[in-house]
N, C-alpha and C positions, 0 to 999 in steps of 0.2 A: 113317681120316678118315670121318666120317659127316655125314649131313644129314637134315633133317626134311622129309617130303613130306606137305603138308596139303591135304586137299580141304575147303574152307571151307563156311560157310553152315549149320552145324548149331547149334542152340542148346543150350548146356551145362546139363545137369541132374544132380543127384545130390550126393553128399557127398565131401569131400576133407579129408584130414588134413594140417595144416601142420606141417612138420618143424622141428626145433630150428634156431635162428638161427646161420647160419655165422659172422657178424660178432661173435657172442657167444662161440661155441665156440672160435674161434681164439686170443683173448687168454686164455681160461680154461685152454686147454691149455698155452699158454706159461707160465702161472703155475705149472705142475707143476715147473718149474726152480727155484722158490723154497724147496722143502722136501725134505727126505730122507724124509719119510713118504708113504705111498699116498694118492692122490686118486682117489675114485670119481666118474665123470661119467655122468649119464643124458641121454638125448635127444640124443646126438651125431648130427649129420646126415651121411649117407654121400655125401660129396662129394668132388671131386678136390683142393680145397683142404685139406680135413682130412687126406687121405692125404699131401699134401705136407708139412704141418707135423708130422705123426706121423713121417715119414721124417727130417725135419730134427732133431726132438727126440730120436729114437732115435739119430742120429749123436752127439748131445750127451751121451748117457747115460741117457736116459728109457726104461724098459721099458713095454711096454703089454700088457694082456690084455683080451680081449673087443672089441666092436665098437660097437654102439649104446649098450650099457652098458659102459663102458670104465675099466679101472683103470690109472693112470699112476703109476709109481714111479721116483724118482731118488735113490737112497741115495748114490751117488757119481757126480758128473759127471765124464766122462772127456775132454771136449773143449770148447772155447770158440770154435770156428771154424765159421761158417755160410757155405758156399761159394756162388759165384755160380751154379753149375749149378742149385741149388735155390731160392735167393732170387729169381732173375730171373723165375721163374714165377709168383710170388705176393708181392705187396708186403707182406702181413701178416707175412712172415717177419721183418720188422724188429723184431717184438714180443719177440724172443728177447734183444735187446740189453740192455734194462734188467735183466731178471732175471739174465742172466749176469754183469754187471758187479757187481750186488748180491750175488750169492752166491759167485762165483769171484774177483771182483776184476778181471777182465779179460774182454775180448771182441773177436772179430774177425768182423765181419759185413759181407757184401757189400752195397753199395748196392742198393736193391731195385728189382725191375721190377714187372710186373702189366699191367693193362689200360691202353690208350693213350688215356686220356681226360683227360689233363692232367699237369702237371709233378709235383705232389704231393711237394714236397721234404721232406726229414727234418730240416732245419735246427733245427726247434723241439725235436726229440727230443734233438739233440746239444747244443743250447745249455743245455737244462735239465739234462742229466747233467753238463755242464762246471760249471754253477752249484753242483752237488752235490759238486763236487771231483774229477771224473773228468778224466783227461788224454786228450783226444780229438785224434786226428790222422786225415787221409784220405790214403790212399796207393794208388794204381793200382786205384781202384774199390772199395776196402775201407774200413771204419770200424774203427779201432783204439782201443779204450777201456781204460783202466787206472785202478784206484783201490784202495788198501789197503782202505778202507771209505768208502762214500758218507757224506756229512754232509747232514743236513736243512737246508733253506734255503727262501727265499720264491721262487717261480717265477711269472712272468707269461707267459702264452701269447699271442703277437700275434694268433693266430687260434684259435678253439676246435677244435684238431685231435683227433679221435677216438683214432687209434693213438698219437699223441704223449702224450695225457692217460693212456692205458692203460700205456704204457711207463714213464713217470715215476712213476705210482702203484705199478707192481710194484717199480721201484727203490727207491722211498722206503719200502717196508715192512720193508727190511733196512737202512736207512740209520741213522746215529747221530743222535739228535734228531728234531725235528719238521720236516716239509716241508709247505709250503702252496703249492697250485697254484691260481693265479687265472686266471680266463677258461677254466676247464676245460670240455670238452665234457660235455654233459648227456644225451647218447643213452642209451636203455634198455640197450644193450650195455655201455656204461661203467658204469652202476649195477650191472649183473649181475656184472661183474667185481669191483667194489668190495665187494659183499655177500659174494662168495666169499672175498676177501682178509680180510675182517672175521671170517668163519667159521674162517679158518686162524690167527686170533689177533691180526690187525692191529688197531691202534686208529685208526679212520677216522671222521671227521665231515664233514658236508656232502654225503653221497651223493645224487646227483640234482640238485645245485645246481652253480653255476659257481665255487664256492670249496670245495676239498677239503683237509682237513687230516689228515696221517698221522703218527703217532708211531712211529718205527722200532723194530723188535725185533731181538733177537740171533738168533732163528730162529722159523720158523713151522711149524705143524702140518698134518697132512693133514685132508681134509674129504670130505664127500659133496655133490654139487652137481647141480642139474638145469639144463640149458640152456634158456633162455626161448624161446617160439615165434618164428619168423621173420616179423616184421612186413612185410618187403618181399615175401616169398612170399605172404603173406596178401593183401596189396594187389594183387599181380599176379592172383591168382585172382579177387579182387573185380571187377577190370577185365574179366577173361575172361568173367565172368558177364554184365556190362553190355554188352560189345561184341558179344556173340553173341546177345543177346536172351534169355538163360537164366535159370535160377534154381538157385543152389547153396547148399550148408550147408558151412560151414567148422567142422572140429574142431581143437581145440588152437590157438585164436586168441585173442590178448590185445588187446582193443579199447583198453585203456587206453594202450597204446604207439602208437596209430594215429590219434590225434585229428585231426591236420592231414590225413592221407590220407582219413579217413572224411568230414570236412567237405567236402572238395572233391568227392569222389565223390557225395555227397549233393547238393551244388550241381548236378552234372551230371545228376541225376534218379535215380541209383541208390539202392535202398532197402536199408538195412542195419540189422538188428534182431537183439538177442540173444534166443535161445530156449533156456533151460536152459544146457546145456554147448555149444550149437551157436550159430553165427552164420548168419543166413539173409541171402543176398544176391540181390536181384531186379532185373531190367533194367527200365528205364523204356520206355514207348512211344516217346519221342523223347529222344534224348541232347542235353542242353542244353550249349552251348558255354561254357566256364568257363575263367578265367585263373588261372595259378599262377605263383609264384615260389619257386624253391628256396632253402632257407635252412637253417642249423644247427638241430638239434633245440631246441625242439618245432616248428619250422617244417616246411614241406613237404620231404620228403627228396629229395636229388638222385637216389637210387637208384630212385625211382619216376617220375621226369620222362619217361623214354622210354615207359613203359607208358601213362602218362596222355596222352601226345600220340598215341598210337595210338587211344585212345578218342575223343579230340578230332577225329580225322579223320572221324568220323561225326556230329559235332555239328551243331546246327541254325543255326549262325552262325559267328562268327569268335572264336577264343580266342588269347590271347597267353600264351606259355610263356617264362618268363625264368629263365635258368640263372646263378645267382650263386655256386655252389660250384667247378665245374670248367669251365675255359675251352674245352675241346675235346669237349664232350659232346653235340653235335648230329650226330654222324656217321650215326646212324640216319635222319636227315631224308632223305638222298639215296636210301636204299633204300626208304623208305616212299613216296617219289615215284615210284619204279618201279612201285608198285602202283596208282598213280593218285591219291595224296594231294595236296592243294593246300596246300603249305607254303612259306613264304618266311622266309629268316634275315635278321634285322636286328640286327647286333651280337650282344649276348648274349640276344637273344630270337628266338623263332620264331613266326611268325604263321600259325595254322592256320585254314584255311577249310574247314568241313565239306563233305563230298560225299555223294552218295546211295549209291555203291558204290565198293568197290575190286576190282580185278581181279588174280587170282593171277599170279605171275611169280617167276623165280628171284631170290633176294636174298642178300646176304652180311652176316653178323654181324661187327661190328667189337669188341664188348665184351660183357660179361655182361648188362647191363640193355638194351642195344640188342638183343640177341638175343631177349630176352623180348618186346620191343616188336614184333618182326617176327613172332614166333610168334602173338601176339594178333591183329595185323593179318591174318595169314594164316587164322586161325580164323574171321574175319568176312568175309573176301574171297570173291568168287565165283571158282569154278575152283580151279586147283591152284597152291599156293605151295611153292616149294622154299627152305628156309633152310639155307644152307651155313655151315660153320665153327661147328657147334654145341658144339664142345668149350668154348667160353666158358660155355654154359648148364650144363654138367656142373660148373662151378666153384661155382655158387651155387644151383642147383635140383635136388632130389632126385627122380629119376625122373619128369621133367617129362611125358614123352610117355605113361607108364603112367597117371599121375594124370589127364591130359586124356582119355586113352581111357575111363578109368572113368566120366568125366562125359559121354561120348557123342561126343567129338571123333573125326574121321577123321584121325588123324596117325600116322605111323610113322617110325622111325629106319632108314635104309638106308645101305649104303656110298656115299660121295660119288664 
């Protein structure tokens, strides 16, 4: 078990390379189950969640070669069982359900776990597969799904679930006939998966919209694909520049995927400008208090809410942060208050009154993005901040302390 020890107050300066997006890489890796041909992946992030899904896929019969440039090959799947021991550590493991049923005709997948930020049920995944003809039953914490062959149908998602959309898209690629998914999630990570499936031979229309049409094939081919940049990691480093009074350059950053994030950071006074292949991010003299409301894409992402709240702790007024995606995503508030933040929770909103300084203290991370918010606050705080339970960070940020050290931060990973 490790922790970060941060001596705050240093303005970050320099260049940082943004890694491949975890939330794009996970479903793309799961898609390797859909074909007997090799798939070559580039820009795979070196994260704990990636190691977890590779282990799960290996158990199912996928072989891997390489690391950042990775070759996955599944000529013969040997298993259709995803055990609790693996799935409980990462909710995205549910993404093997659709591909397994589509290719093998059956699946046995544990109900998922992951960060404790809300219930996040998988009922929409199961409802959609059932509409495609799968026999679904829940037994002793496992999902059992069987279908000789899935059949295309029209599916309406009650909410635009990202993993639900991805699971059903993958299942539909090998189904008989056409599947229409309405109220589909529109996140860039969903579009990246759809484009990959299209390269594998799928007929897909409506990529990037909330209505996706897929005509199933008897089989899919291999492909070569590059994982898109991580827009949440990029947004986190943008906040790091603003909160520390710094100036940094981002490499491998896709601004087109970050419109809502950029708009709100600019409202807060942070300057963001494209310069050839780099993005320059400069802190303002005064951070402006700004309201946000988390919404499905293209709205402000819930995965940036905690980091933005840390920035607003230094705002020149009062900001209202409203969480509309997950009901339990304000756990970082109590830890920020240990550093001296002035935050009050009112239902689904947090009212943040800016303060002049935060003072370092020991804090405990509760989930991935909460961890990032505490690191950001510690970078800007006076004195020493210790962030415990940083294993959450290793699930979603590649070598965070090394990247921050390269920008001039005084941060180190030590045994807890």
